[in-house]
C-alpha positions as CSV (number, residue, x, y, z in Angstrom):
1,M,0.0,0.0,0.0
2,S,1.3,3.4,-0.9
3,A,1.9,6.1,1.6
4,D,-0.9,8.4,0.2
5,Q,-3.6,5.7,0.0
6,H,-6.2,5.6,2.7
7,P,-6.7,2.3,4.4
8,S,-10.4,2.3,3.6
9,D,-9.9,2.9,-0.2
10,P,-10.4,-0.2,-2.4
11,P,-7.2,-1.7,-3.9
12,P,-6.4,-0.4,-7.4
13,N,-7.8,-2.4,-10.3
14,D,-4.5,-3.0,-12.1
15,G,-5.2,-6.6,-13.3
16,A,-6.6,-9.5,-11.5
17,P,-5.5,-9.1,-7.8
18,P,-5.4,-12.1,-5.6
19,G,-8.8,-13.0,-4.4
20,G,-10.5,-10.5,-6.8
21,P,-13.3,-11.4,-9.2
22,L,-12.3,-13.5,-12.2
23,P,-13.0,-12.4,-15.8
24,S,-16.4,-13.6,-16.9
25,A,-16.3,-16.5,-19.4
26,P,-17.7,-16.0,-22.9
27,E,-21.3,-17.0,-23.3
28,P,-22.0,-20.2,-25.2
29,G,-22.5,-19.6,-28.9
30,A,-20.9,-16.2,-28.8
31,S,-19.0,-15.2,-31.9
32,E,-15.3,-15.0,-32.1
33,P,-13.9,-11.5,-32.4
34,G,-13.1,-12.1,-36.1
35,A,-16.6,-13.2,-37.0
36,V,-18.3,-10.2,-35.3
37,A,-17.3,-8.0,-38.3
38,H,-19.2,-10.3,-40.7
39,E,-22.6,-10.1,-38.8
40,P,-23.9,-6.9,-40.6
41,T,-23.1,-8.4,-44.0
42,E,-24.8,-11.8,-43.2
43,L,-27.8,-10.0,-41.8
44,L,-28.1,-7.9,-45.0
45,H,-27.9,-11.0,-47.1
46,H,-30.5,-12.7,-45.0
47,R,-32.9,-9.8,-45.4
48,L,-32.3,-9.6,-49.2
49,D,-33.0,-13.3,-49.6
50,R,-36.3,-12.9,-47.6
51,I,-37.4,-10.0,-49.8
52,E,-36.6,-12.0,-52.9
53,R,-38.7,-15.0,-51.7
54,L,-41.6,-12.7,-50.9
55,L,-41.5,-11.2,-54.4
56,T,-41.1,-14.5,-56.3
57,E,-43.5,-16.7,-54.3
58,P,-47.0,-16.8,-55.8
59,A,-49.9,-15.5,-53.8
60,G,-51.3,-17.9,-51.3
61,R,-48.1,-19.7,-50.5
62,G,-46.3,-19.9,-47.2
63,G,-45.2,-16.5,-45.8
64,P,-46.5,-13.8,-43.6
65,G,-50.2,-14.6,-43.2
66,G,-50.0,-17.3,-45.7
67,G,-50.2,-20.3,-43.3
68,G,-46.5,-21.1,-43.5
69,G,-44.9,-24.3,-44.8
70,A,-44.8,-25.5,-48.4
71,A,-48.4,-25.0,-49.6
72,E,-49.8,-25.9,-53.0
73,P,-50.1,-23.2,-55.6
74,S,-53.4,-21.4,-55.3
75,A,-56.0,-21.2,-58.1
76,A,-55.0,-17.6,-58.7
77,A,-51.5,-18.7,-59.7
78,K,-52.8,-21.2,-62.3
79,P,-52.5,-20.0,-65.9
80,V,-55.7,-19.2,-67.6
81,W,-55.0,-21.7,-70.5
82,R,-54.9,-24.5,-67.9
83,T,-58.4,-23.7,-66.6
84,E,-61.2,-26.1,-67.6
85,T,-64.0,-24.3,-69.4
86,E,-67.2,-25.1,-71.1
87,A,-66.9,-26.5,-74.6
88,E,-67.5,-24.3,-77.6
89,Q,-70.8,-24.5,-79.6
90,R,-70.5,-25.8,-83.1
91,W,-73.0,-23.5,-84.9
92,T,-70.6,-20.7,-85.5
93,V,-67.9,-22.7,-87.2
94,T,-70.5,-24.7,-89.1
95,A,-72.0,-21.5,-90.6
96,V,-68.6,-20.2,-91.6
97,I,-67.7,-23.5,-93.3
98,L,-70.9,-23.3,-95.3
99,I,-70.0,-19.8,-96.4
100,A,-66.6,-21.0,-97.6
101,V,-68.3,-23.8,-99.6
102,A,-70.7,-21.2,-101.2
103,L,-67.8,-19.0,-102.1
104,Q,-66.1,-21.9,-103.8
105,L,-69.2,-22.7,-105.8
106,A,-69.3,-19.1,-106.9
107,M,-65.8,-19.1,-108.3
108,P,-65.4,-19.0,-112.1
109,D,-65.1,-22.4,-113.8
110,R,-61.5,-21.7,-114.8
111,L,-60.4,-21.3,-111.2
112,S,-62.0,-24.6,-109.9
113,I,-60.7,-28.1,-109.7
114,H,-62.7,-30.3,-112.1
115,P,-65.2,-31.6,-111.7
116,R,-65.9,-28.4,-109.8
117,W,-68.5,-30.0,-107.6
118,M,-66.1,-32.6,-106.2
119,L,-64.3,-30.6,-103.5
120,P,-67.5,-28.8,-102.3
121,A,-69.3,-32.1,-102.1
122,L,-66.4,-33.7,-100.2
123,E,-66.4,-30.8,-97.7
124,L,-70.2,-31.1,-97.1
125,G,-69.8,-34.9,-96.7
126,L,-67.0,-34.4,-94.1
127,L,-69.1,-31.8,-92.2
128,V,-72.1,-34.2,-92.1
129,A,-69.9,-37.0,-90.9
130,L,-68.6,-34.8,-88.1
131,V,-72.1,-34.0,-87.0
132,V,-73.2,-37.7,-87.1
133,L,-70.2,-38.8,-85.0
134,N,-70.6,-36.0,-82.5
135,P,-74.2,-34.8,-82.5
136,H,-73.8,-32.8,-79.3
137,P,-74.2,-29.0,-79.9
138,R,-70.9,-28.4,-78.1
139,L,-67.5,-29.5,-79.3
140,G,-66.3,-31.1,-76.1
141,T,-65.7,-34.6,-77.4
142,S,-62.5,-35.6,-79.0
143,S,-61.2,-38.8,-80.7
144,R,-58.8,-39.8,-83.4
145,A,-61.7,-40.2,-86.0
146,L,-63.1,-36.7,-85.2
147,R,-59.7,-35.1,-85.3
148,A,-58.8,-36.7,-88.6
149,L,-62.1,-35.7,-90.2
150,S,-61.8,-32.1,-88.9
151,L,-58.3,-31.7,-90.3
152,A,-59.3,-33.3,-93.6
153,L,-62.2,-30.8,-93.9
154,V,-59.9,-27.9,-93.4
155,A,-57.3,-29.3,-95.8
156,A,-60.0,-29.7,-98.5
157,I,-61.1,-26.1,-98.1
158,S,-57.4,-24.9,-98.2
159,L,-56.7,-27.1,-101.3
160,A,-59.7,-25.7,-103.2
161,N,-58.8,-22.1,-102.4
162,G,-55.1,-22.5,-102.9
163,W,-55.8,-23.9,-106.4
164,A,-58.1,-20.9,-107.1
165,A,-55.4,-18.4,-105.9
166,V,-52.7,-19.9,-108.0
167,K,-54.9,-19.9,-111.1
168,L,-55.9,-16.3,-110.4
169,V,-52.4,-15.1,-110.0
170,R,-51.4,-16.9,-113.2
171,D,-54.2,-15.1,-115.1
172,L,-53.2,-11.8,-113.7
173,V,-49.6,-12.2,-114.6
174,H,-50.4,-13.2,-118.2
175,G,-53.1,-10.6,-118.6
176,S,-55.9,-13.1,-119.2
177,G,-59.1,-13.9,-117.3
178,A,-61.7,-11.3,-116.5
179,S,-61.9,-8.4,-119.0
180,S,-63.7,-6.0,-116.7
181,A,-62.8,-4.7,-113.3
182,L,-66.0,-5.6,-111.4
183,P,-65.9,-9.4,-112.0
184,L,-62.1,-9.4,-111.3
185,L,-62.6,-7.7,-108.0
186,G,-65.5,-10.1,-107.1
187,T,-63.3,-13.1,-107.9
188,G,-60.3,-11.7,-106.0
189,G,-62.5,-10.8,-103.0
190,A,-63.9,-14.4,-102.9
191,V,-60.4,-15.9,-103.0
192,W,-59.3,-13.5,-100.3
193,A,-62.3,-14.2,-98.0
194,T,-62.0,-17.9,-98.4
195,N,-58.3,-17.6,-97.6
196,V,-59.2,-15.8,-94.3
197,I,-61.7,-18.6,-93.4
198,A,-59.2,-21.4,-94.2
199,F,-56.4,-19.9,-92.0
200,A,-58.9,-19.2,-89.2
201,L,-59.9,-22.9,-89.3
202,W,-56.2,-23.9,-89.1
203,Y,-55.6,-21.6,-86.1
204,W,-58.7,-22.8,-84.4
205,E,-57.8,-26.5,-85.0
206,W,-54.2,-26.3,-83.9
207,D,-54.1,-23.9,-81.1
208,R,-53.6,-26.0,-77.9
209,G,-54.8,-29.1,-79.7
210,G,-58.2,-28.0,-80.9
211,P,-61.5,-26.9,-79.3
212,A,-62.0,-30.0,-77.1
213,A,-58.5,-29.9,-75.7
214,R,-58.8,-26.2,-75.0
215,A,-61.9,-26.8,-73.0
216,R,-60.2,-29.4,-70.9
217,G,-57.2,-27.1,-70.3
218,T,-54.6,-29.8,-70.9
219,A,-51.9,-27.8,-72.9
220,D,-48.9,-26.6,-71.0
221,Y,-48.4,-23.5,-73.1
222,P,-50.6,-21.6,-75.5
223,D,-49.9,-21.2,-79.2
224,F,-51.7,-17.8,-79.4
225,L,-51.7,-15.3,-76.6
226,F,-55.0,-13.3,-76.6
227,P,-55.3,-10.0,-74.6
228,Q,-57.8,-11.6,-72.3
229,M,-55.2,-14.2,-71.3
230,Q,-52.6,-11.6,-70.3
231,Q,-54.3,-9.7,-67.5
232,Q,-57.1,-10.5,-65.1
233,G,-60.2,-8.4,-65.2
234,L,-60.4,-8.1,-69.0
235,A,-62.7,-11.0,-69.4
236,P,-64.5,-13.6,-67.2
237,E,-62.4,-16.1,-65.4
238,E,-63.6,-18.9,-67.5
239,W,-63.1,-17.1,-70.8
240,E,-61.9,-19.2,-73.7
241,P,-61.2,-18.1,-77.3
242,G,-63.9,-19.3,-79.8
243,F,-63.9,-19.6,-83.6
244,L,-64.8,-16.0,-84.1
245,D,-61.7,-14.9,-82.1
246,Y,-59.5,-16.9,-84.5
247,L,-61.5,-15.5,-87.5
248,Y,-60.6,-12.0,-86.2
249,V,-57.0,-13.0,-85.9
250,A,-57.0,-14.3,-89.5
251,Y,-58.8,-11.2,-90.8
252,T,-56.4,-8.7,-89.1
253,N,-53.4,-10.7,-90.3
254,A,-54.7,-10.6,-93.8
255,T,-55.3,-6.8,-93.7
256,A,-52.4,-5.6,-91.7
257,F,-50.0,-8.3,-92.9
258,S,-48.8,-8.8,-89.3
259,P,-50.2,-9.7,-85.9
260,T,-52.2,-7.0,-84.2
261,D,-53.4,-7.7,-80.6
262,T,-53.0,-11.5,-80.5
263,M,-49.4,-12.7,-80.6
264,P,-48.3,-16.1,-82.0
265,L,-46.0,-17.9,-79.6
266,S,-45.2,-21.3,-81.1
267,L,-43.1,-21.7,-84.3
268,W,-45.9,-23.2,-86.3
269,A,-48.2,-20.3,-85.5
270,K,-45.6,-17.8,-86.6
271,L,-44.9,-19.7,-89.9
272,L,-48.6,-20.1,-90.6
273,M,-49.3,-16.4,-90.1
274,M,-46.4,-15.5,-92.3
275,L,-47.7,-17.7,-95.1
276,Q,-51.2,-16.2,-94.8
277,S,-49.7,-12.7,-95.0
278,A,-47.7,-13.5,-98.1
279,V,-50.7,-15.1,-99.9
280,S,-53.0,-12.2,-98.9
281,L,-50.5,-9.5,-99.9
282,L,-49.8,-11.2,-103.3
283,T,-53.5,-11.5,-104.1
284,V,-54.5,-8.0,-103.1
285,L,-51.6,-6.3,-104.9
286,L,-52.2,-8.2,-108.2
287,V,-55.9,-7.9,-108.2
288,V,-55.9,-4.2,-107.4
289,A,-53.2,-3.5,-109.9
290,R,-55.0,-5.4,-112.7
291,A,-58.3,-3.7,-111.9
292,V,-56.7,-0.3,-112.0
293,N,-55.1,-1.2,-115.3
294,I,-58.5,-2.3,-116.7
295,L,-60.2,0.9,-115.5
296,Q,-57.6,3.1,-117.2
């Protein structure tokens, strides 16, 4: 004890004096001094991972207020093209097919496959066979026979109109055929309209496997993306494109020579729309040019 230290003063704390309190041991699980510096970085990474999970998880899954755990995806997260809907009625497509047959019969004799009644009769026979095999007013039944007959009917319409388009282009290039503008415009309009119907039938038959498969919602991905399929609230929840929707797609593609509001997603849809645009552009340009030349 130093001379100036009072006897009642506590001894100086210059280390661990004999009998003094020992240094407290580190608590179990405490971090080492070198790891303490990494705690803010690890905490930041943890929070960023949690924010990413909240943003990427679909609604209704585990999370705050979501019940926790690995839950099944909710119905809201299911794509609209996977939703089962009511089958489409047949009367619309039947009426349009009859219009196509009538346009073929109205074609000039030089543009038809002879005998000229053969393909229209075949198309009507295939249409009757489809009705007999599936008399239900809605197209919800599918089989190999029905599928084959449907595609054969569309192929027959396309063959007849393709033949007429080739013959018409040949006449226009060689300056033969109609000698007045009005019959030429009528013939060109019939070929153009039948071309729209034929491609609309192909779109309708091939998109997600056809009308029956679309109603069951079995396709993993759509071939055509309609506006009603892109955002909720634009159409009823059970909305499904019908034949008139595909007819509109074919019409706008034939007039604008490109997709408008409905986007083709699969390769076959893009190639088919490209072919339709080429046929429509060639027909319109040649018919209009020939008609203007006749009028002059």
